[in-house]
N, C-alpha and C positions, 0 to 999 in steps of 0.2 A: 692814347698815349698822353701821359701827363706833361704839363708845361716844362717841368724840370728835365724830363727825358728829352723833349724836343730841343730845349736849349743845349743840353749836353751833346746831342747829335750834331747840332749846328756848329758848336765849337770844334768838335772833332773833324767835321767836314772842312771847316775853314783852315784848320791846321794842316790837313792832308793836302788841300789845294795849294797852300803856300809852299809846303814841302815839295810839291810836284813842280811848281812854277819857278822856283829859285834856280834850278839848273838851266832851264830854258832862258830865263832872263839873263843869266850869267853868260850864256853863249851869245845872245844878242848884244849884250854890253861889250863883250870881247871883240865881236865883229866890227863894232863902231869905234874901236880904239886905234889910234895911230901907232906906228912902230915905237915912237918915243914913249907914248903912254903905256904901252905894254911892258916897257922896261923900267919906267919911273912911276911908282905909286903916288907921288905927290901931284901928278897931273890928273888924278882921278878922285871921285867923290865916294863917300860912304865906305871908306876903308878899301880902296882900290877896286870898287865894284863898278861904278859908272863913270865914263870919261867926262871931264870938264868940257872938252871941245869934241864934238862928234866928227869923226872922219869917215869918209866913204872910200878911202884908198883900198881897203880890202876887197870891197865889191868891184871896184874898177879893175883890181888885179885879176879877179876870176872871170870877168866878162870881157875885158879888153886889154888886160896886161899880160904878163908872162905866164900866168896860170890858165889863161883862156884856152890855149891849145890842148890842155889836158882836161879842163873842167867841162867846157861846152860839148865836146863830142861825148863825154861820159854821161852828161845830163840827157842828151838825145838818146843814147843807148839805153839808159834807165827807163825812159818813157816808152820806147818801142818795146823793149823786152817785157816790162811789167804789164803794159796794156794788152799785148798779144797773149802772154801766158795767162793773164787773168780771164780774158775772153774765152780762150780755149778751155780753161779749167772750169769756168762756170757753165759753159754750154754742155760739156761732157758730164759734169756732175749733176746738172739738172735732169738730163735723160736717165742717168744711172740711178739717182735718188728717186725719181718718179717710178722707175721699174721696181726698185727695192720696196717702196712703200705701197705699191698697188698690186704687184704680181707675186705669186707664189711659185718659185722655181728652185731646183736643187742648187745649193751653193750660195744662197742669198746671205746667210749668216757668215759664210766664209769670206765673202766680199767685204762686209762691214768689218769683220775681225782683221782682215788683211790691211784695210785702210787705216784702222786704228794702230796696227803694229807699225806700218810705214810712217805714220805721223810721229811716233815715239822713237823711231830709229835715229841714231846720231847722224847728223848731216856730215860731220867730218869723216865718218867711216866710209862714205860713198865717194869722197873726193879722189882718192888715189886710184881706185879702179876706173872711174870715169875719166880721169886725166890720161891714163894710159890708153884707154879705148878711144877717146876723142883724138888723141895724137895719131893713132893708127888709121882712123877712118876720115880724118880731115875736118872734124868739127871743133877742134880747139881754136879758141879766139874767134868764134863766129856767133852771130845772133841766134841761129837755131841751136847751136851747141850750148847756149845758156838758157834758152826757153825750155828745152826738154827737161833739164834738172829742176827748173822752177816748177814744172808741172808735178814733179814728185813731191814738192813741198806743199803746193796749194790744192791739188786735186783730192787727196784723201780727206783733208780738212773740209773741203767744200762738199764732198759726198756726205759726210757725217752731219753737217749743219743742215743741208737741204733735205736729207732723209727725215730728220726729226721734224722739219717744217712741213713737208708734204703729208706726214702722218696726221697732222692737225687739221688738214682740209677735209671736210666731209665728202666721202665717196658718193653719197647720194646726189650731190650736185652734178657730178660727171655722168652718173647713170641717168639722171633726168634729161640731160642734154642729148644723150644717146637715144633715149626714148622718143625725143622730139625729132629724131632723124639725123642727128649729127654723127659723124664718124668719130672714131677714137682720137684721130689727129685733130679734128675740128673741136672736139670737146676739150682737148688739152690746150689748144691755142686760144680759144675764146672763153673758156671757163676757168681752167686750172692756172694758166699762165698769169692772168691778171691778179688772181688771188695770191699767187706765189711771188708777185713782184717785190714786196718788202723783204722776204727771205732771200731772194736772188740778189737784191741790192746789198743786203747785209753781208752775204757771202762774198760778193765781188769786192767790197771794201776790205774785208779781212784778208782775202787772197792777194789783193793789190798791196796791202801793207806788208804782208809776208815776203813778197817778191821784192818790193821796193827797199826793204831794210836788209836784204841778204848781203853778207860779206864773204862768206866761206866759198860759195860757188864762184862768185864773180872774181875773187882774188886768185883763185887757183885754176880756173878753166879759161881765163882770158889773159891776154898780154896787153894789148892796147886797142886793137881794132874793134872789140866788142866790150870793152871795160865799162862797168857802170860806176856811178858816183861813189858808193861806199868803198870800192876798191881803189878808185882814182885818188881819193883823199889820202890814201896811204903813201902816195908818191909826190905829194906836194912838198916843195922845197922853199926855203927862204931866199931873200935876195943874195945871201952869201952863206957859207958854211957855218958862220957864227950867229945867224939869225934863224930863229924858229918860226915856222909858218903858222903860228897859232891863230893869228887874226884871219888869214885866208881860209883856214880850215873851218873856223867858226862861221865865217861869211857863207861858205859853201853849205855848211850844215843848215843855216837859216834858209837858204834858197831852196834846198831839197825838202825842207819841212813845209814850205808854203803850199805845194800841191796837196799834201796830206790834209792840211787844215782846210783848204778850199773844198775838198771832197767831203769832209765831215760836215762842214757848214751847209753845203748845197743839199746833201742827202741826209741831213740829220733826222728829219721826220721819218723817212723810210727806214733808216737804220734802227731807230727806236721802235718803230712798228714791227720790224722783223725780229728784234730781240725779245719783244714782249708778246709776240703772237703765240697762242697756245698756253699762256700762263694762266688764263681764266677759262673755265669750262662754260659752254653755252654759246 
């Protein structure tokens, strides 16, 4: 690649990064503004972008103020629901993808086709039937009643990702372990599972993001007892009917983004390894 092409790609990459970061910086800046700064542009810098005086009132509001009764339980519900649904989805998808990539059985292609069809199925179309069913069987506004629909979002995607990943692992390694006396389960645990770790981590992160950012299921299948953060933000109110809760919503958005950033930073190497595995033969 020529120097001119490299420089051109570098400029384009910088522009894309800036374009992506501006909304995030705007949310952070808004969360650090006081109520007066939100209403008065003269109290801010760079054309109403950054506050002259940083205020932590919005964060105090969601952690210890009037919005804490709504935000803190919702944050806990998000963590529980997303972790449990991600764990179940990855475990089931691992076994299913392993069977699809290693075994020949009737209906294998049908399973993959069905998974793909479910992934493209509009989420909003499933809400009304699930709402009526959940009300009848007592799953409305419960943690299990939210985990089950999240599996419909994360499981098909996980099966597709892991199926493609398992197909890149040489079958000869598993056969060699079995020749040495290992059972099929031991070969899977001691040989295949360590090799599949990057793909499993990548799948888990993607499944977690999908569940963490969901709004449709959480806002329609819960009331308050199992409401997650995306739905709870919709019920934030200001100090009065004349005050918009913009700062509190932005502060909550920053808080719920932190776990995502931490997960990406901690598992960055594994995610990259999982995404690039199989890209090169040999």
